[in-house]
N, C-alpha and C positions, 0 to 999 in steps of 0.2 A: 755438453756445450750449453752455455747460458743463453737466454733470450737476447741479451745484448750482443753476444758474438754472432748470432744468427742475423740480427739486424745490421751489424757491421758488414757481414759478408754480402747481404742483399744490397746494401747501399753501395758497396764497392762494385758489385756486378752491374747495377744500374748506371753507375758513373762510367764504367768501361763501355757499356752499350751506347750511351750517349756520345762519348768521345769517338767511337768507331763509326757510328752511323751519321754523325753530323756532316762531314765533308760531302758524301754523295747526295744527301738530302738537300744540303744548301745548293749544290750545283743544279739539281733538278728544279729547285724552287726558283733560282735566278734564271735558268733557261726558260722555264715556263712563263715567267714574268716578261722576259724579252719577246718571246714568241707571241704572247697575248697582246703586248703593245703593238707588235708588227701586224697582227691580225686585225686589231682595232683600227690601225692607221690605214690599212689597205682594204678593209671590209671583206676579208677572206674568212669565211666561217666554216673552215674545215677542221673537224675535231681531231683527225689523225695527224695533222700537220705538226703538232708539238711532240709527237712520240719519238721520232727519229732524233731531233736535236737533244731531247732529254737523255735518250739512250747514249748518244755520243758523248755528251757532257759527263754523264755518270761514269762511262768507260774511261774517259780522260782523267777524271779525278781518281778513279781506282788505280790507274797506271801511275799517276803522280804520287798519290798518298798511300798506295797499297803496302809499301814497305813499312811505313810508320804504323799503319793500322795493324798489320801482322805482328809487329814488334810489341804493340800494346796488348794484343790478345795473348801472345806467347808469354809475356811478362805476368799477366794476370793468372794464366793457367799454372805457370811455374810457382807463383806465390801461393796459389790455392793448393796445389799438390804438396808443396813443402810444408804447408800448415796443417796437413792431415793429422800428424802425430799430436799436435796441440789440441785439435778438435776432439780426437778420440779420448784422450786422457792425459 
Protein backbone atom coordinates (compact mmCIF):
# COMPACT_ATOMS: atom_id res chain seq x y z
CA UNK A 1 0.00 0.00 0.00
CA UNK A 2 1.31 3.41 -0.90
CA UNK A 3 1.62 6.30 1.54
CA UNK A 4 -1.12 8.10 -0.39
CA UNK A 5 -3.46 5.18 0.22
CA UNK A 6 -2.72 5.23 3.93
CA UNK A 7 -3.40 8.97 4.05
CA UNK A 8 -6.68 8.49 2.19
CA UNK A 9 -7.77 5.82 4.68
CA UNK A 10 -6.83 8.03 7.63
CA UNK A 11 -8.58 11.04 6.12
CA UNK A 12 -11.75 9.04 5.49
CA UNK A 13 -11.64 7.63 9.04
CA UNK A 14 -11.34 11.12 10.52
CA UNK A 15 -14.19 12.32 8.33
CA UNK A 16 -16.43 9.50 9.57
CA UNK A 17 -15.47 10.22 13.19
CA UNK A 18 -16.36 13.89 12.76
CA UNK A 19 -19.69 13.05 11.12
CA UNK A 20 -20.70 10.57 13.80
CA UNK A 21 -19.58 12.62 16.79
CA UNK A 22 -20.97 15.99 15.65
CA UNK A 23 -24.67 15.57 16.59
CA UNK A 24 -24.16 14.50 20.24
CA UNK A 25 -21.42 17.07 20.76
CA UNK A 26 -23.55 19.84 19.26
CA UNK A 27 -26.46 18.85 21.51
CA UNK A 28 -24.23 18.94 24.58
CA UNK A 29 -22.79 22.30 23.54
CA UNK A 30 -26.18 23.91 22.98
CA UNK A 31 -27.62 22.45 26.17
CA UNK A 32 -24.64 23.67 28.16
CA UNK A 33 -25.05 27.14 26.68
CA UNK A 34 -28.74 27.28 27.58
CA UNK A 35 -28.10 26.05 31.11
CA UNK A 36 -25.25 28.55 31.52
CA UNK A 37 -27.47 31.43 30.44
CA UNK A 38 -30.14 30.19 32.87
CA UNK A 39 -27.59 29.97 35.68
CA UNK A 40 -26.29 33.46 34.91
CA UNK A 41 -29.80 34.89 34.85
CA UNK A 42 -30.85 33.28 38.13
CA UNK A 43 -27.42 33.42 39.81
CA UNK A 44 -27.55 29.72 40.62
CA UNK A 45 -23.94 28.57 40.78
CA UNK A 46 -24.40 24.83 40.97
CA UNK A 47 -21.85 22.99 38.84
CA UNK A 48 -23.82 19.74 38.69
CA UNK A 49 -26.99 21.41 37.37
CA UNK A 50 -25.90 21.14 33.73
CA UNK A 51 -25.05 17.43 33.87
CA UNK A 52 -28.57 15.95 33.69
CA UNK A 53 -29.85 18.22 30.88
CA UNK A 54 -26.72 17.48 28.82
CA UNK A 55 -27.16 13.77 29.43
CA UNK A 56 -30.82 13.90 28.40
CA UNK A 57 -30.07 15.98 25.31
CA UNK A 58 -27.32 13.60 24.19
CA UNK A 59 -29.61 10.62 24.78
CA UNK A 60 -32.37 12.27 22.71
CA UNK A 61 -29.93 12.98 19.88
CA UNK A 62 -28.68 9.40 19.97
CA UNK A 63 -32.26 8.14 19.77
CA UNK A 64 -33.08 10.49 16.87
CA UNK A 65 -29.79 10.19 14.93
CA UNK A 66 -28.63 6.76 16.05
CA UNK A 67 -29.92 5.00 12.95
CA UNK A 68 -28.07 7.40 10.67
CA UNK A 69 -24.89 7.23 12.78
CA UNK A 70 -24.94 3.44 12.72
CA UNK A 71 -25.53 3.43 8.96
CA UNK A 72 -22.50 5.70 8.43
CA UNK A 73 -20.30 3.46 10.58
CA UNK A 74 -21.51 0.25 8.94
CA UNK A 75 -20.96 1.73 5.47
CA UNK A 76 -17.42 2.78 6.43
CA UNK A 77 -16.56 -0.65 7.83
CA UNK A 78 -18.04 -2.43 4.80
CA UNK A 79 -16.01 -0.24 2.43
CA UNK A 80 -12.91 -0.83 4.54
CA UNK A 81 -13.37 -4.61 4.59
CA UNK A 82 -14.20 -4.75 0.89
CA UNK A 83 -11.01 -2.80 0.16
CA UNK A 84 -8.71 -5.26 1.92
CA UNK A 85 -7.83 -7.19 -1.26
CA UNK A 86 -6.78 -3.94 -2.91
CA UNK A 87 -4.68 -3.02 0.11
CA UNK A 88 -2.86 -6.35 0.26
CA UNK A 89 -1.93 -6.57 -3.35
